KEPA-263905 format. One record per residue (C-alpha): residue number from 0; x, y, z. Coordinates in nm, 2 decimals. Last residue first. Layout:
# residues N
<atom><i>NUM</i><px>X</px><py>Y</py><pz>Z</pz></atom>
...
# end
This chain:
# residues 84
<atom><i>83</i><px>-1.36</px><py>-0.88</py><pz>-0.30</pz></atom>
<atom><i>82</i><px>-1.05</px><py>-0.93</py><pz>-0.07</pz></atom>
<atom><i>81</i><px>-0.78</px><py>-0.76</py><pz>-0.29</pz></atom>
<atom><i>80</i><px>-0.49</px><py>-0.96</py><pz>-0.43</pz></atom>
<atom><i>79</i><px>-0.14</px><py>-0.90</py><pz>-0.28</pz></atom>
<atom><i>78</i><px>0.13</px><py>-1.06</py><pz>-0.49</pz></atom>
<atom><i>77</i><px>0.50</px><py>-1.00</py><pz>-0.42</pz></atom>
<atom><i>76</i><px>0.79</px><py>-0.94</py><pz>-0.66</pz></atom>
<atom><i>75</i><px>0.96</px><py>-1.27</py><pz>-0.58</pz></atom>
<atom><i>74</i><px>1.25</px><py>-1.37</py><pz>-0.34</pz></atom>
<atom><i>73</i><px>1.55</px><py>-1.36</py><pz>-0.58</pz></atom>
<atom><i>72</i><px>1.47</px><py>-1.03</py><pz>-0.75</pz></atom>
<atom><i>71</i><px>1.12</px><py>-1.00</py><pz>-0.90</pz></atom>
<atom><i>70</i><px>1.14</px><py>-0.71</py><pz>-1.13</pz></atom>
<atom><i>69</i><px>1.50</px><py>-0.76</py><pz>-1.27</pz></atom>
<atom><i>68</i><px>1.44</px><py>-1.13</py><pz>-1.31</pz></atom>
<atom><i>67</i><px>1.12</px><py>-1.10</py><pz>-1.52</pz></atom>
<atom><i>66</i><px>0.79</px><py>-1.17</py><pz>-1.34</pz></atom>
<atom><i>65</i><px>0.64</px><py>-1.51</py><pz>-1.26</pz></atom>
<atom><i>64</i><px>0.79</px><py>-1.56</py><pz>-0.91</pz></atom>
<atom><i>63</i><px>0.51</px><py>-1.39</py><pz>-0.72</pz></atom>
<atom><i>62</i><px>0.58</px><py>-1.43</py><pz>-0.34</pz></atom>
<atom><i>61</i><px>0.27</px><py>-1.44</py><pz>-0.13</pz></atom>
<atom><i>60</i><px>-0.03</px><py>-1.25</py><pz>0.00</pz></atom>
<atom><i>59</i><px>-0.39</px><py>-1.33</py><pz>0.09</pz></atom>
<atom><i>58</i><px>-0.73</px><py>-1.18</py><pz>0.14</pz></atom>
<atom><i>57</i><px>-0.62</px><py>-0.83</py><pz>0.19</pz></atom>
<atom><i>56</i><px>-0.87</px><py>-0.58</py><pz>0.31</pz></atom>
<atom><i>55</i><px>-0.85</px><py>-0.21</py><pz>0.21</pz></atom>
<atom><i>54</i><px>-0.95</px><py>0.04</py><pz>0.48</pz></atom>
<atom><i>53</i><px>-1.09</px><py>0.36</py><pz>0.33</pz></atom>
<atom><i>52</i><px>-1.31</px><py>0.16</py><pz>0.09</pz></atom>
<atom><i>51</i><px>-1.21</px><py>-0.08</py><pz>-0.18</pz></atom>
<atom><i>50</i><px>-1.46</px><py>-0.16</py><pz>-0.47</pz></atom>
<atom><i>49</i><px>-1.17</px><py>-0.15</py><pz>-0.73</pz></atom>
<atom><i>48</i><px>-1.39</px><py>0.08</py><pz>-0.95</pz></atom>
<atom><i>47</i><px>-1.44</px><py>0.32</py><pz>-0.67</pz></atom>
<atom><i>46</i><px>-1.63</px><py>0.29</py><pz>-0.34</pz></atom>
<atom><i>45</i><px>-1.75</px><py>0.60</py><pz>-0.15</pz></atom>
<atom><i>44</i><px>-1.73</px><py>0.63</py><pz>0.23</pz></atom>
<atom><i>43</i><px>-1.63</px><py>0.99</py><pz>0.23</pz></atom>
<atom><i>42</i><px>-1.27</px><py>0.89</py><pz>0.29</pz></atom>
<atom><i>41</i><px>-1.28</px><py>0.69</py><pz>-0.03</pz></atom>
<atom><i>40</i><px>-1.33</px><py>1.01</py><pz>-0.24</pz></atom>
<atom><i>39</i><px>-1.33</px><py>0.87</py><pz>-0.59</pz></atom>
<atom><i>38</i><px>-1.04</px><py>0.97</py><pz>-0.83</pz></atom>
<atom><i>37</i><px>-1.07</px><py>0.66</py><pz>-1.04</pz></atom>
<atom><i>36</i><px>-0.70</px><py>0.59</py><pz>-1.06</pz></atom>
<atom><i>35</i><px>-0.78</px><py>0.24</py><pz>-1.19</pz></atom>
<atom><i>34</i><px>-0.43</px><py>0.11</py><pz>-1.13</pz></atom>
<atom><i>33</i><px>-0.47</px><py>0.14</py><pz>-0.75</pz></atom>
<atom><i>32</i><px>-0.38</px><py>0.43</py><pz>-0.52</pz></atom>
<atom><i>31</i><px>-0.51</px><py>0.72</py><pz>-0.72</pz></atom>
<atom><i>30</i><px>-0.80</px><py>0.81</py><pz>-0.50</pz></atom>
<atom><i>29</i><px>-0.91</px><py>1.17</py><pz>-0.48</pz></atom>
<atom><i>28</i><px>-0.98</px><py>1.19</py><pz>-0.10</pz></atom>
<atom><i>27</i><px>-0.77</px><py>0.87</py><pz>-0.05</pz></atom>
<atom><i>26</i><px>-0.46</px><py>1.06</py><pz>-0.16</pz></atom>
<atom><i>25</i><px>-0.51</px><py>1.30</py><pz>0.14</pz></atom>
<atom><i>24</i><px>-0.51</px><py>1.00</py><pz>0.37</pz></atom>
<atom><i>23</i><px>-0.18</px><py>0.88</py><pz>0.23</pz></atom>
<atom><i>22</i><px>-0.02</px><py>1.23</py><pz>0.27</pz></atom>
<atom><i>21</i><px>-0.13</px><py>1.25</py><pz>0.63</pz></atom>
<atom><i>20</i><px>0.01</px><py>0.90</py><pz>0.70</pz></atom>
<atom><i>19</i><px>0.34</px><py>1.01</py><pz>0.54</pz></atom>
<atom><i>18</i><px>0.36</px><py>1.32</py><pz>0.76</pz></atom>
<atom><i>17</i><px>0.30</px><py>1.12</py><pz>1.07</pz></atom>
<atom><i>16</i><px>0.58</px><py>0.87</py><pz>0.97</pz></atom>
<atom><i>15</i><px>0.83</px><py>1.15</py><pz>0.90</pz></atom>
<atom><i>14</i><px>0.84</px><py>1.27</py><pz>1.26</pz></atom>
<atom><i>13</i><px>1.21</px><py>1.16</py><pz>1.28</pz></atom>
<atom><i>12</i><px>1.14</px><py>0.91</py><pz>1.56</pz></atom>
<atom><i>11</i><px>0.84</px><py>0.76</py><pz>1.37</pz></atom>
<atom><i>10</i><px>1.04</px><py>0.73</py><pz>1.05</pz></atom>
<atom><i>9</i><px>1.32</px><py>0.55</py><pz>1.24</pz></atom>
<atom><i>8</i><px>1.06</px><py>0.31</py><pz>1.39</pz></atom>
<atom><i>7</i><px>0.90</px><py>0.26</py><pz>1.04</pz></atom>
<atom><i>6</i><px>1.23</px><py>0.12</py><pz>0.91</pz></atom>
<atom><i>5</i><px>1.20</px><py>-0.19</py><pz>1.13</pz></atom>
<atom><i>4</i><px>1.50</px><py>-0.22</py><pz>1.37</pz></atom>
<atom><i>3</i><px>1.73</px><py>-0.52</py><pz>1.37</pz></atom>
<atom><i>2</i><px>1.99</px><py>-0.53</py><pz>1.65</pz></atom>
<atom><i>1</i><px>2.34</px><py>-0.40</py><pz>1.56</pz></atom>
<atom><i>0</i><px>2.62</px><py>-0.65</py><pz>1.52</pz></atom>
# end
């Protein structure tokens, strides 16, 4: 049995992780990361409708079992509310 390896380790070896980080930062310049899609430049220190800056803060997380079966699977769909 092979030892568990997190997926990001393979991405790092392949050079893909660096590319994904670059793409994520580019999206912050015209933010479309939350449902508001406000287009604000979070990298310039501006706050959009969601009030999140460059580094989002998470106040809690947990399994969300209230969705339909195809969406939540058997361990929940996940719930990550922002830290406002």
